[in-house]
N, C-alpha and C positions, 0 to 999 in steps of 0.2 A: 265615607260615601259607598254606598253599595252600589257595587260594579255589575252585579247581576241584573239588578233593577233598572239601571242607566241604559245597559245592552237592550233590554225589553223596551224600555220607552222609547230610544232610539228606533228599535225595529218596527214600532206601533206608528209611530209620527212620520218616519222617513217618507214613505210613499204620498201620505197627504202633504206633507209641506213641499215635497218637489212639484207635485201636480198644482199646489196651491200659486208656487211664485213662479212657476213655468207658464201657466196658461193666463195669470194676470199679467206679465211683463209682455208676451205675446199678443194678448188681446190689446194692448195700448198700440203697439206697433201695426198691428191689423188694422184698426180703425184710424189711426194716423195716416197711414197709404190710403184708406178709403177716402179720406177727405183732402189728399193732396200730398202728403209728406211722405216720401220714398226714403227717407234717412235708414229707419230702422230695416226696413226691408232690402237695401243696398248692401247692409252691414250684416246681413244674415241673422237678426234679431227677432224676426217674426217667424218665431220657431217652436216647437212644442220639444226641443232637446233643452233638457234641464243645463246641460253644461254651460249653454251660452248665456244663460241668466245666473248662475251661481257666483256670487261674490266670496272669495276665499276666507275673507274676513268677516263680512257682514253676515253670511249666510252659514258659515262651519264654525269659525273660531270663535267670535263673540258668542253666539248662544251656549257653545260648551262650556267657555270660560264662566259665563255667569250661571251657568246649571250648577258647576261644582262650587263658585264662590256663594251662592246663596241657598245651596242645597234644593235647586229645582224651583224655589218659590218666585223669582222673577227671570225672564227671558224675554230677550230682544234680539231681531237681527233684520237683515234687509238683503235684498236681492240688488244686481246691477240695474240700474234703471235704463229703460230702452230709451235711447236718444231721439229726440224729437224737435224738429226745427219747426216752430208753431208759425213762422212768418211764411212757411211754404204752403200752410192750410189755406183753402180758398177762402174761408173768411175766419180769420186767425181768432179773434174774441169769442166766437160763437163756437167753432169747432174744437177748439181748445176745450170746452166743457164735455163734450162727448169724448174726446181722447181721454181725458182724465178718468171720465165716470166707466169707461169701460173695464179698468183694471178690478176695482171694486165690484163691478157688477158680474165678471167673470167668476170671482170668489163666491158672492152669492147664489150664482148659478151651480158651482161646484158643492156647496153647502147643501143644495136640495138635491143634488144627485148622490151624494154620499147617505142624505136621510132616505131616499129611494131605496139604495143599496141595502140598508140596515133593515127595512121593513121586507125587502125581499129574500134576504137570509131568514128572517124571522119566519116568513111565510113557508120558505123551503124547509123550515127545521133545522136550521144550521144553529148549534149552540158553542160553537168554538170560541172561547173568550177571546182570542186573539183578532179574529175578523169583525165580532162586535165593536172591540175597544178602537179598531182601526177606522171603523165607520163613526163612531162617536168623534175621534180626534179628527177626523176629515170634517166633520161639521163644526166643531170648534175652531180649528186652525184657520177655516174661510171665513168664518162668522168674526172672528178677531181681525183677521186682515181685511175684510170688509167694513167694518166700524172703525178700526185704527185709521185706515188709508184716506177717510172720508173727514179726518179731524181737518177744520179751516183754517189749516197753516200751510203757506208753501215751506217745502217743496213737495210734501205731501197730496195726495188728488184732491182732495178736499180745498185745500190751498188754491190749486187752480182751477177748480170750478168756483171758487169765491171770487177771484179774478176775473173770470170770464163775464161773472153776473154782475160785477159790479159797475157804475159807471166810471169813465176812462181815468179821470181825474184819481178817484178812490182807488181803482185797480192798480195804477202806476204806485201809489203809495205802499199798498200790501205786496205786491210783487217784489219791492226793494228788501223786504224781509227774507228773501229766500235765500241769500247766501248765509245767514245765520239760524235760518230754519231749523236745520238738524239740529243744532245745538239747544236751540229753544225746546223745541220737541222733546230732546233728552232731559233736559232739566223738568220738565212738567211730567215727563214720565216717572222718573225718579222721585219726584216730591209726591208723586199719588193723584194729581191734580187730574190728567188725563183718564186714569183708572177711575176713579171716584166719581167725577164730574161728567166723562162723555163715554169711556168705555163700558161700564156697567149697565147705566140705563138704557143704552142704545143697543147693546148685545141683548140684554132683556126683551126689548121690543123686536128684536130680529129673530131670536129663537121663537117667540111668540108667532109671528109671521110664518117662519118656516114650518112650525106645528099645526097651524092652521091649514096651510096647504095641502100638508101631507095627511091632515086628518082622513080623507077617503080614503088614502093608502092603509092608513093605521087599522081602520074599520074594516077594511077586508081582509087584514091579517089575523084579527081576533075571530 
């Protein structure tokens, strides 16, 4: 394992990853508070302080172990989920959709901001590879988080959106998957099902959308 390459990779990805998970989780808590649930706010989780959202195992240990074990070909991690008492929401079934979408929405917005920064640096004549690669990492990390979290299986955000959209009986059936959802998702990730049938197609679409939105800025830089 090339330690120098690992250090460089960590340095490039550290800031984008911290921003991605912090804003993602804080967005859940903020929207939950907006719709009537103060749980995350009272616990100090509606904050941009990354320490409040970092899970020592899921955010640090697991990604590092997987990086060494797979030579960087497979990475997976997670942050501490923001606690939401859906029963406290003014309209639980409807509002849980917005609470769930807040996290991925925050990641999509960040991907656009990293893209704007990329073109701003290009327009300013900045050619330092470290900063260019950090912008590209910022886009990648947030696109991955945006698409992955929309996978329609609890406890992922997409699963909560699905529960909110389904009729009551079907929603109850899907919600019962949640206690085993993490293990099902992990199995689907390891088997490549999520990567091939969900991640790659939707990431391509998301990148196309981002490029389309940023086209006027790209043309100005040229």
